[in-house]
C-alpha positions, 0 to 999 in steps of 0.5 A: 962385241959392242958392249963394255962392262962398267960397274957391273952394268953393260954400256952399249957402244952403238948408243954413244953417238945419240948420247953425245948428241943429247949432251951437246943439245943439253949444254946450251939448254942448261946455260939458258936455263941458268941465265933465266933462273939467275935473272929471275931470282936476282930480280926477286931478291932486289925487289922490296916485295917478295913474290916467291912462294917456297916449299919442298916437293917429293919428286918421283924419279924415273932415273935408274942408274946412279950416274943419272941420279947424281947428274940430276941431283947436281943439276937441280942444286946448281939451278938458282932457286932450287935445291936437292934436299934429300934422296930416299933410301930406295932412290925413288923419291927426291925431295926438292926445295923450290923458291917458286912452288905455286903449283907442286904438280906443275913444278914436277911436270916441268922438271920431268919434261925439261931436266929428267927427260934430257938426263935419261937420253944422256945417261940411260 
């Protein structure tokens, strides 16, 4: 038997090596993302003229499991310059505040390709 029951869902053991590898690739990516975000935010805070344009965007989630959604929300909130504000009752829309929201569509595309894609590989 290659499946384990966890919280009424099955976990495919055969996919475990791929998930571990995805997690190991994610750690350095996120460390670099944190350093870059912190540096940019610190630079903008210390400058006399502020260049950021903040706002809130409604982000449509492709994540299905509670664990993946929780990990995604925490990663967004831990990244300097962004904050998870609210999750809709149906868990399909996440409201994200960003300090750098010049183009909401570009922001959504960037988050989907960088964070959400990697979270799917690790948790789903």
